[in-house]
N, C-alpha and C positions, 0 to 999 in steps of 0.2 A: 509379515510386516505390512502396515498400511500407512499411506500418506493421508492424513485425516484433516478435515476442516473443523473449525471451532464448534459449529452446531452439532456435528456428528460426535465430536469428542464429549461434549456435554451429555448427550444422550447415552453414549457408550459407557461413560463413567458412572452415570446415575444407575444404569442397568447392570453394572458389575461385569461388563463384557471385555474390559481391558486389563492387561497384566499390570500388577502393581509393583512399585519400588524396584524398578530395574534401570531407569534412565540415568540416575546419578551414579550408578555403579560402573558405567562405561569408562574405560581408561581415558578417553579423550574428553570426557565431561569435565575434567579438571580445568579445561580452557574456557568453560562457560561460566558466566556470572549468573548463578542461580538466584541471586538476590534482586536482579533487575526485573521490574514489573513486566517488561516486554517479553521476558523469558519465562518467569515463574507463573504467569497467568495467561491462559489462552482465551481471548475474548472475555476477560475478567473472571474466569473460572480457574482455581488453583490447579496447576499441573500435577503436583505431588508425585513425581517420579513415574507417571503413567504414560508419558510421551517424551520424546527427545527432539529438540530443535534441530533444524538442518539448513534453513534458508530464511533470510529476512525479506521484507517487502516494505517499500516506502512510497507514499502517494505524492507525486510531483506534478506540477503544472508546467505547461509550455506556452510560449508566445512567439509571435513572428515580429521581428524588429522592423519590418517594413510597415507594420500597422500600429505597433505599440512602442513608444520610446522608453517608457518606464512602467513596468507592470505593477498592478495593485498588490500590496502585501498584506492587506486585511480584507475581510469580507465587506465592511462598510465602504472601503475604497473600491472594491470590485463593483458594488452597486452604483457608486458615483460614476465609475468609468462606463458602465453599461448605459446609464442614463445619458451620458454625453456622447456615446457611440452606439445608438440603438441598433439591434439586429446582428451584432458581431460577437455575441456570447451564447453558448448553449452548453448543455450537459446531457448525457444519456438518461433516459427515463428509467427509474427503478422499475422492476427488479434487476436491471442490468447491473453487473457487479461493480463497475467503475462509477456509474451514476449513483448507486445506492451508497457507496463509500463517500462520494462527494456530499450527499445529503447529510450523512452522519457527521461529517466533518463540520459542516455549517452548524448543525445542531449543537455540537460540543463547543465550538468557538463562541457561539452567541448565547450560551447559557441554558439551553433546554429545548425541548421539542416545540413548544408553542412559539418561542422566540425565533427558532430556526425556520419553521414553516411560514411564519409571517414574513420573514425576510425573503424567502423563496417566492412567496406570493407577490411581493412587491417587485422582485426582480423579473418575474415572468414576462410582463408586456414589453420589456426592453431586450428580450432575447431574440435569437434567430426566428424569423417568421412571426414576430410578436408573441412568441411563446405558444402559438397555436399548434406547432409541430415540435416534438422532441426527437432527437436521434433515438432509435430503438436499441442501438448497440454502440460500443466504443469504436467499432469499425466505421460506423456512419459518421461519428464525430471526427475521427481521423481524416475521413475523406473531405468533410467540410473544411477542416483546418488546412489540408493540403491544397485545396482549391481557393484558399483565401476568403472563403465565405464566412468564417469565424476567425477571430484573432487569437483564440486560446484553445489549448487542448489539455488533457490530463490523463494520468495513468497511475496504476499501483505498481508500476515498474520504473524505478528511478533511472533506468538506462534507456527509456523508450525513445527519447529524441536522438540519442547517439545511434541506436540501431536503425531508426527511420531515415536519418540522413545518409548513413552508409549504404542503405539499400535504395536510395533515391526516392523514397516515399515522401519525404519532407525536404524543403529547400534548406540550403546552408544558413539561412538567415534566422532560423529558430533558436531559441534559448530557453533554458529551464528556470523556474523560480518557485518559491514557496508562498503560501498564503497562511498567515497566522503565526509566523515565527518558527514553525517546525512542521515536519511531515507527519501525517497520519501513518502509523507503522503497525505492522503485525508480523507474526512469526509463523512459518510453516513447520509442522512437526510430523514425526512418524511415531506410530504406536504399535504395540504387539497385542493381538487378541489373547484373551485369557486362556482360550483353548487351542492356541497355536501348537502345531506338532513339532516345530524346530525352533525353539526360542533362542538357542545358542547361535544359530545361523543368522537370525534376525538381529541379534545384538551385534554381531560382527559387522553387518551392513550399516546399522545405526551408528556404530563407532567410526566406521570409515567416513560417513557423512560429516563427522565432526573433526576430521583430520585437518591440521593447519594447511597442508598442501591443497586438499580439495576445496577448502573454504577460500583460499587465496584465488584459486581458479574460478570459483563461483563469483567472487567479487571483481574479477578482472573484466572490464567492459568488452574486451575483445572476445570473451567467451560467453559471459552471461550478464555481469554487472549488477548482481543482486547483493544487498548488504549482508555481511557475514554475521553469524550468530555467536562468534567467538569474541571474548574480551581481549583486546590487544594487549592489555597490561599483564595478562596471565601467560602470554606466549613468549617463547624464546625470541630474542631480538632478531635472529636470522630468519625466523619464520613468521614475523608479524604480518597480520592481514591489515592492509591500509588502502584507503581510497586516494591518498595524496599523490601517489606516483602516476595515477591515471587521470586525475581531475585537474592537475596543475596546468596542463596545456590543452585540455579538451573543453571547448566552450559549450558542449552539449551535456555536461555532467556538473552536478553541484558538488563542490568540495566538502560542504557540510549540509546535513539534513536538518540542522537546527535542533531545538528541544522537542523530542518526540511526543506525539499525541497518541495515546493508546486507544484501542478500539473499545466501543461500548460492549456490554454483554450481548452475546449472540441472541438471547431471548428477546431483545428489543428490536431486532432487525425487521421481522414481519409486522409488528405494530407500527413502526415508523413508516414502512413502505405503504401500508394501508392508509395511514394518516396523510401521507404525501399525496396519494391518489385522490383522497377526499378533499383536501384543503388546497392543493396546488394545481394538480392536473385538471380537475373539473372546474 
């Protein structure tokens, strides 16, 4: 069994390297909403029973209340904030995973590659160090945020602020927020190679990953805090997976991730990153 990313899934599926028609036959798959686009398409490629979901991911922003009283909730508002407070925003340069996801989010929210890159070009001179320097990783952006050198941070882990505050990485004055009305989301999957020697054992593990108990533990911020891939309406009441119990009193977690924004096709990642380098970085 393999934990596979979207690009490798596309290549493996096209090459016939993945086992077919097994995922929806798992006993615990009855708790999955296979009609949901976030589940039945992996970076816009139909899953078609060749991989099984096990963990969700959501892109969340963070801000420090000592620097920002009301965070921007749209990308035009973010640009206006940056112009009014130059030097206090940045994002990791693609191909960093988080930085590339931020760029894709801008592109989707603003209606296309050209519109998104023009926006990022306009934003650049108001960024940290006038946009002449980009963090090369999310760790560098985290450090700038922790040092109050920038007012915003971001992560494809909806629980990142909670974890950082609990480990004294970030101050207790940080808070989460969304831009655009909903989080960019994707799903992690496992798959089985077509030539796997023990497909029955792989299916047992994949089924375990979909168990309500394990999914509840994954969603628990004290353990991991990642969105569940199960549909709460399909679960027995006693085993329902919910964020409400943990977010109601936790200021570092969002009670709702809004209307989800699904990822672009994996085939667009490299062209977008090259265009960003050509039009924004240089």
